Structure formats: structure tokens, C-alpha cells
C-alpha positions in Angstrom: 54.3 44.7 -72.5 55.3 41.8 -72.9 54.6 38.9 -70.7 58.0 38.1 -69.3 58.1 42.2 -67.8 55.1 40.5 -65.2 57.0 38.6 -64.2 57.5 40.2 -60.4 53.8 41.4 -61.0 51.1 39.9 -58.8 47.5 39.3 -59.6 44.8 41.1 -57.9 41.4 40.4 -59.6 39.6 38.4 -62.3 36.4 39.5 -64.5 35.1 36.3 -65.0 31.8 37.5 -66.4 32.2 37.2 -70.0 32.9 34.5 -72.1 37.2 35.5 -72.2 37.9 35.4 -69.0 40.6 38.0 -68.0 43.1 38.6 -65.1 44.7 42.5 -64.0 48.2 42.6 -62.6 49.3 44.9 -59.9 53.0 45.9 -60.1 53.7 45.1 -56.1 57.5 44.7 -56.7 58.1 47.6 -53.8 55.5 45.9 -51.6 55.3 43.5 -48.5 52.3 41.7 -46.9 52.0 43.4 -44.0 48.2 43.8 -43.2 45.9 41.1 -41.9 44.1 41.0 -45.4 45.6 40.7 -49.0 43.2 42.9 -50.2 44.3 45.3 -47.1 47.8 45.7 -49.2 46.3 46.4 -52.6 44.6 49.2 -51.3 47.0 50.7 -49.2 49.3 50.5 -53.1 46.3 51.8 -54.8 46.7 54.6 -53.1 50.4 55.0 -51.9 53.4 56.6 -54.5 54.0 53.2 -55.5 51.2 52.8 -57.8 50.7 52.2 -61.3 48.3 51.4 -64.0 47.4 47.5 -64.3 48.1 45.2 -67.0 45.0 43.5 -67.7 45.8 39.4 -69.9 44.4 36.7 -70.2 44.4 33.6 -68.1 47.2 32.1 -70.6 49.6 34.6 -68.7 49.4 32.2 -65.7 51.2 29.3 -67.6 53.8 31.6 -69.5 54.7 32.8 -66.2 55.2 29.6 -64.4 58.7 28.8 -64.3 59.4 32.5 -62.4 60.6 31.6 -58.9 58.1 31.4 -56.8 57.6 29.3 -53.9 54.7 27.1 -53.0 52.7 27.0 -50.0 54.6 25.4 -47.0 51.0 25.4 -45.3 47.3 26.5 -45.7 45.3 27.7 -43.4 41.6 26.7 -42.5 39.3 27.8 -40.6 35.6 28.2 -39.2 35.5 32.2 -38.8 36.0 34.6 -36.1 38.2 31.7 -34.4 41.4 33.4 -34.5 42.8 32.7 -37.9 44.0 35.9 -38.6 46.2 36.2 -35.3 47.6 32.5 -37.0 48.6 34.2 -39.8 49.7 37.5 -38.2 52.1 36.0 -36.0 53.8 32.9 -38.8 54.2 36.5 -41.0 56.3 38.0 -38.2 58.8 34.6 -38.9 61.7 35.8 -41.6 61.8 35.2 -44.7 57.5 34.0 -44.3 55.0 35.4 -46.9 52.0 35.2 -45.5 48.8 35.4 -48.3 45.9 35.8 -46.1 42.0 35.7 -47.9 42.6 36.9 -51.4 40.2 37.6 -53.8 41.5 36.2 -56.9 41.3 32.9 -55.0 37.9 33.2 -54.1 36.5 34.3 -57.1 38.2 31.2 -58.4 36.5 29.0 -55.7 33.3 30.5 -56.0 32.6 29.9 -59.6 29.9 27.8 -60.3 30.7 24.1 -61.2 28.6 24.1 -64.1 30.9 27.0 -65.4 34.2 25.4 -65.3 35.3 21.5 -64.8 37.3 20.1 -61.6 40.7 19.4 -63.4 40.6 23.0 -64.8 39.7 24.5 -61.6 42.9 22.5 -59.7 45.4 23.8 -62.3 43.9 27.5 -62.3 44.1 27.8 -58.8 47.4 26.3 -58.5 48.7 28.8 -61.3 47.1 31.8 -59.4 48.7 30.5 -56.0 52.5 30.2 -57.5 52.1 33.3 -58.9 50.8 34.7 -55.6 53.6 33.3 -54.2 56.5 34.8 -56.6 59.8 35.6 -55.4 59.4 39.7 -55.9 62.3 40.2 -53.3 64.4 37.5 -53.2 64.1 36.4 -49.6 61.0 34.8 -49.8 61.2 30.9 -48.2 57.7 30.1 -47.0 54.4 31.0 -48.2 52.0 30.4 -46.0 48.2 30.9 -47.2 45.3 31.7 -45.4 42.0 30.6 -46.8 38.7 32.6 -46.4 36.6 30.8 -44.3 33.9 29.5 -46.5 36.7 27.9 -48.7 36.9 24.7 -46.9 34.0 23.8 -48.4 36.1 23.8 -51.8 39.0 22.5 -50.2 39.0 18.9 -52.1 40.4 22.0 -54.8 43.0 23.4 -52.8 44.5 19.8 -51.5 44.6 18.8 -55.5 46.1 21.6 -56.6 48.8 21.5 -53.5 48.7 17.6 -52.3 52.3 17.5 -50.2 51.1 20.9 -49.0 50.0 20.1 -44.5 47.2 22.5 -43.4 45.6 23.6 -40.2 42.2 23.9 -39.5 41.3 26.4 -36.8 38.0 26.2 -35.1 35.7 27.7 -31.7 32.8 26.9 -29.8 30.2 27.0 -32.6 27.9 29.4 -29.7 30.8 32.1 -29.8 31.1 32.2 -33.4 27.3 32.3 -34.1 27.4 35.5 -31.6 30.5 37.1 -33.2 28.6 36.5 -36.7 25.1 37.9 -35.8 27.1 41.0 -34.2 29.3 42.0 -36.9 27.8 39.8 -40.5 30.7 38.7 -42.8 29.4 39.7 -46.6 28.4 35.7 -46.8 25.9 36.1 -44.7 25.1 40.2 -44.6 22.4 42.1 -43.6 19.1 41.1 -45.4 18.3 37.8 -47.1 20.7 35.1 -47.9 21.0 34.6 -51.7 20.4 31.6 -53.4 24.4 31.8 -54.3 25.6 31.7 -50.6 22.9 28.9 -50.1 24.4 26.8 -52.6 27.7 27.8 -51.7 26.6 25.7 -47.8 25.2 22.9 -49.6 21.4 24.4 -48.1 18.6 24.0 -50.6 18.1 28.2 -51.3 14.3 27.0 -51.4 14.4 26.9 -47.9 16.7 29.5 -46.5 14.8 32.4 -46.5 12.2 30.5 -44.1 15.0 29.0 -41.8 16.0 32.8 -40.7 19.8 34.5 -39.9 19.6 32.3 -36.6 19.7 28.5 -38.4 21.3 29.7 -41.7 24.2 30.7 -39.8 24.2 27.6 -37.3 23.8 25.0 -40.8 26.5 27.5 -42.4 28.8 26.4 -39.6 27.9 22.7 -39.5 28.8 22.7 -43.0 32.1 24.4 -42.7 32.6 21.6 -39.6 31.7 19.1 -41.4 34.0 20.0 -45.0 37.2 20.2 -42.4 36.1 16.9 -40.9 36.5 15.0 -44.4 40.0 16.8 -45.0 43.2 14.7 -45.3 45.1 13.3 -42.7 47.7 15.6 -42.9 45.1 18.4 -41.3 46.1 20.0 -37.8 43.1 20.9 -35.4 43.6 23.7 -33.3 41.3 25.5 -30.9 40.5 29.1 -30.0 41.4 28.5 -26.7 45.0 27.3 -27.5 46.3 30.6 -29.1 48.2 31.9 -29.4 50.8 29.6 -27.7 49.8 26.8 -30.3 51.3 28.6 -33.1 54.7 28.2 -32.6 54.5 25.1 -30.8 52.3 23.4 -33.2 51.7 25.1 -36.0 55.0 26.3 -37.1 56.7 22.8 -36.8 53.3 21.0 -38.0 54.5 24.0 -41.5 58.3 22.9 -41.3 58.6 26.3 -40.1 62.0 26.9 -38.1 61.1 29.2 -35.1 63.4 30.4 -32.4 63.5 31.9 -28.7 63.8 35.2 -30.7 60.6 34.1 -33.0 58.3 33.5 -29.9 59.3 36.6 -28.2 57.9 38.5 -31.7 55.1 36.8 -31.5 54.1 36.8 -27.9 54.1 40.5 -28.0 52.4 41.0 -31.4 49.5 38.5 -29.7 48.7 41.5 -27.7 47.1 43.6 -30.0 43.8 42.9 -32.3 45.0 40.6 -35.1 42.7 42.5 -37.8 43.6 46.0 -37.1 46.5 46.9 -39.7 47.1 49.8 -36.8 48.7 47.8 -33.4 45.1 48.6 -30.8 45.6 46.1 -27.7 43.0 43.6 -27.6 40.6 43.9 -24.3 38.0 40.2 -25.5 35.2 39.8 -27.0 32.7 40.5 -24.1 30.4 42.1 -25.5 29.4 39.2 -27.9 29.4 37.0 -25.4 26.5 39.0 -23.6 24.6 38.6 -27.4 23.5 34.6 -27.0 20.1 34.2 -27.0 18.2 30.4 -26.4 17.6 30.6 -30.4 21.3 30.4 -30.7 21.9 27.7 -28.3 19.4 25.8 -30.0 20.4 26.6 -33.5 24.5 25.9 -32.7 23.9 22.3 -30.9 21.0 21.0 -33.7 23.5 21.9 -36.2 27.0 23.2 -35.8 27.8 21.2 -32.2 28.1 17.9 -33.8 30.6 18.8 -36.6 33.1 20.7 -33.8 32.8 18.1 -31.1 33.6 15.2 -33.8 36.8 17.6 -34.8 37.7 18.5 -31.2 38.3 15.1 -30.5 41.4 15.2 -33.3 42.5 18.2 -31.5 45.7 18.1 -28.9 
């Protein structure tokens, strides 16, 4: 297959383990990113009737294909975790012409690279080429791209800001104590069920030697604090949104911030969509998170107050 034949294909996976990095491309020309997360769409495609064998190339394919029609991000969503960011991305995805790429694993692979392996300027170029490939016009009706980042990506926000210096972004947050309750009740991949690995500690700027002794509660609070202070260091075009402002802030503040036109019909669609769990591919009416709220302990309160709440309050002062 010639490189030009991959014009409407999508990069879905890197192999960065060897001396010559490679990328796997999938023919998603018949698919829409309708699931809450990028990898869910890939999984649906892979098990469906339109799946085809992947094509593996070197990284030079990104540059060779960069002239193909694509849309740069109209906006980027960064978030603290368990704070309503998936609701934000799903509501924006109901707007005609808006394509939402949510937490793509290829981007995580690049941003998670050891800084000793790749210099900053090269990483910025790779991230830009990857996001433009993800934003390829595969159907012809794509007008705007919204990139939703994984929570820890805020720690590398300077890379994305350099790759797309004109793109505005929104930071979505929530009271850290509530976030901790949710994370500890249902640990994400970066927290896990056992000891925190050294690379995870370094991801949040924490000393790997001291992390095991701190325990999961303190580590979680420190990680949230690291993300909050990274968000506070973001550019002036940052828009701060609190969980308590959702869902109305999506059409009242975020959409205009991203330059997206919203009419009464769009607001009606968003209002209806907001009734359901945002992370479920199949509709399920949202009934709150009271069970997680009951899991808050004194240790969690003390850790949140010491390590996470100062950054949260600093950012909250920029909200509204």
C-alpha cells in the first residue's frame, strides 16, 4: 500500500519500544467517533463488519500525509478527573460538524515518553502531526475538532500549547475531596490497585522514593495538586469551569470560547444528553454519586486540604 492510500486512515497505536518507532493505522473511513472515548470507538470498529487489517508505517508517514485535508483543534479540554469533563465533550459532540477526539491513546503514548528519549521540539512536532492526523476530514462534513485530553496530560500542557498556540482551552475541575472519593472508590489506570510505579510518580513531579511510604490517599491528593498547579500555569486563553456549573456552562461559556455556534436546537439536544451517564456508550439515566460521597474519611480531608485544595482555590478565583 502506498502512503497516499492512508489519507483517510487514522493512527490508533504507536510502538515506541524499539530503535525505530512505528505507528499502526486503521481504516475508520466508515466510522464516527460517537463513543465517550477514542479507544471505545476503535474497539467497536475492530469487532465490527468494517474492520480491516491495520497498516504499519514509520513516523515519516505523518509528515507525508500532513497536506491532506484536516481540521486543527477549535478547542482543547483539560481536566482534573471525575469532574464532568466527559459530559462536556459528549455535549459538544452533539453539535453538527464537531468531531470530538476524547483521550486518544496515541497522544498519551507521546506525552508519556521519557524526556530523555525525545527533545521538546521534536515532541511538539510529533504531537502536532498526530493531532492533525486524528482530525483528518474523513467524511467531508467535519468543521471543528475538539480534543479532550486525559487528566494527567495537563502536566504536559506546554507541549500541546506549543503545538497549537492559537487554540483556546478549557480547564474543568471539581472540589478535590469529591474527586479523591471517586478515584479511590474506582481507581483509574494511573492510580491502580497496588504500589504506584516510579514512572507514575515522575509523571506528577513526585519523588518516586517517597511515594510508597505516603500511601494511596496522600499520593492521590498530591497528584491532584500537581495537576491543579499545572493548570494554573496555563495560558491566559484558559477558561476555568467548575463541576457545579455544568451542564449549562457547556453552551453558555465553553462553546463560545471555542468559537462554536450554538442555537436553541443545540441547547435542547445538550440538555437531553446531560440526563445520562456521560461515560456509558449506551444511555443510562444519571442518578448522582452519593455512594462515593459517603466514602470520604478524615485522612482524605486532611490530604486534600494539604496538597490539593490550594491549587483548586487559586483556579476557582479565575472561574465565573
